[in-house]
C-alpha positions as CSV (number, residue, x, y, z in Angstrom):
1,X,-4.1,27.5,16.2
2,X,-3.4,27.9,12.6
3,X,-5.6,26.5,9.9
4,X,-4.4,23.5,8.1
5,X,-4.5,23.3,4.1
6,X,-6.7,20.1,3.6
7,X,-6.1,20.1,-0.2
8,X,-3.8,17.2,-1.0
9,X,-2.4,15.1,-3.8
10,X,-3.9,11.6,-4.7
11,X,-1.2,8.8,-4.6
12,X,-1.7,8.4,-8.4
13,X,-0.1,11.9,-9.1
14,X,3.2,11.0,-7.7
15,X,3.0,6.9,-8.5
16,X,1.0,4.1,-9.3
17,X,-1.8,3.0,-6.8
18,X,-2.0,-0.4,-8.3
19,X,0.8,-2.7,-8.9
20,X,1.1,-6.3,-9.3
21,X,3.7,-9.0,-9.9
22,X,4.1,-12.6,-11.1
23,X,5.5,-14.5,-8.1
24,X,6.7,-17.9,-9.3
25,X,5.9,-21.3,-7.3
26,X,8.2,-21.3,-4.2
27,X,9.4,-17.8,-4.5
28,X,8.9,-14.2,-3.3
29,X,9.0,-10.7,-4.8
30,X,8.0,-7.1,-4.0
31,X,4.5,-6.8,-5.5
32,X,3.8,-3.0,-4.4
33,X,6.3,-0.4,-3.5
34,X,5.3,3.4,-3.1
35,X,7.9,5.9,-1.9
36,X,6.4,9.1,-0.3
37,X,8.0,11.9,-1.9
38,X,10.3,14.2,-0.1
39,X,8.4,16.9,1.9
40,X,5.2,15.0,2.0
41,X,3.4,12.7,4.5
42,X,1.0,10.2,3.1
43,X,-2.4,9.1,4.6
44,X,-3.4,5.6,3.3
45,X,-7.1,5.5,2.8
46,X,-7.8,2.7,0.6
47,X,-6.3,-0.8,0.2
48,X,-7.2,-4.0,-1.4
49,X,-5.4,-7.0,-2.7
50,X,-5.5,-10.4,-4.7
51,X,-5.2,-13.7,-2.8
52,X,-4.7,-17.4,-3.8
53,X,-4.4,-20.6,-1.6
54,X,-0.8,-21.0,-0.3
55,X,0.1,-17.3,-0.8
56,X,0.5,-14.5,1.6
57,X,1.6,-10.8,1.5
58,X,4.1,-9.1,4.0
59,X,2.7,-5.4,4.6
60,X,5.2,-3.0,5.8
61,X,4.9,0.9,6.4
62,X,8.0,2.8,6.9
63,X,10.2,-0.4,7.4
64,X,7.8,-1.9,10.0
65,X,6.0,-4.9,9.7
66,X,2.2,-4.3,9.9
67,X,0.5,-7.5,9.1
68,X,1.1,-11.0,7.4
69,X,-1.9,-11.0,5.0
70,X,-3.2,-14.5,4.5
71,X,-6.5,-13.4,3.0
72,X,-8.1,-10.9,0.8
73,X,-8.5,-7.5,2.6
74,X,-11.1,-6.4,-0.2
75,X,-11.4,-7.2,-3.9
76,X,-9.3,-5.2,-6.2
77,X,-12.0,-3.5,-7.9
78,X,-13.7,-2.5,-4.5
79,X,-11.0,-1.4,-2.0
80,X,-11.6,-1.3,1.9
81,X,-11.9,2.5,3.1
82,X,-9.6,2.8,6.1
83,X,-11.0,5.1,8.9
84,X,-8.9,6.6,10.3
85,X,-6.2,6.6,7.5
86,X,-2.8,5.3,8.2
87,X,-0.1,7.7,8.2
88,X,3.0,7.1,6.1
89,X,6.1,9.0,6.4
90,X,8.4,7.2,4.0
91,X,7.2,4.1,2.2
92,X,4.6,1.2,1.6
93,X,5.7,-2.2,0.7
94,X,4.1,-5.5,0.0
95,X,6.2,-8.5,-0.5
96,X,4.5,-11.6,-1.9
97,X,5.2,-15.1,-1.0
98,X,4.0,-18.1,-3.2
99,X,4.3,-21.5,-1.2
100,X,2.2,-22.9,-4.0
101,X,3.3,-25.3,-6.8
102,X,1.6,-22.8,-9.3
103,X,2.9,-19.1,-10.4
104,X,0.3,-16.5,-9.4
105,X,-0.1,-12.8,-10.3
106,X,-0.4,-11.0,-7.0
107,X,-1.9,-7.6,-6.9
108,X,-2.1,-4.5,-4.4
109,X,-4.0,-1.3,-4.6
110,X,-3.3,1.4,-2.1
111,X,-4.5,4.9,-2.5
112,X,-4.5,8.1,-0.4
113,X,-3.6,11.5,-0.1
114,X,-0.2,13.2,0.1
115,X,0.2,16.5,2.0
116,X,3.1,19.0,2.1
117,X,4.7,18.3,5.5
118,X,4.9,22.1,6.0
119,X,1.1,22.5,5.5
120,X,0.4,20.1,8.5
121,X,2.6,21.7,11.0
122,X,0.6,24.4,12.9
């Protein structure tokens, strides 16, 4: 078996791991979007989000719904470590839904490591 190079790039080297959006009352919008660069595979290792009453986030990986988040996974300043990490081939997306009568800033932090696909194939 061939040795795999375990040195990767952090998500921040190819985009922003923290994103936020003002979601107006009764509306929705993409709060977080991260495109995995061509020739890379992502390993999502940390996640956190803001949450307010009557709001929720639709969490998708590679165009597939993962979870409807109606809670805070972890505070934005103390992300939850994912063991094992979630493998991401193409994109990570969070869509915020605000069913409240107030506008809310919704935020998501996702961080991980990018590895060149060719380095992972033995």
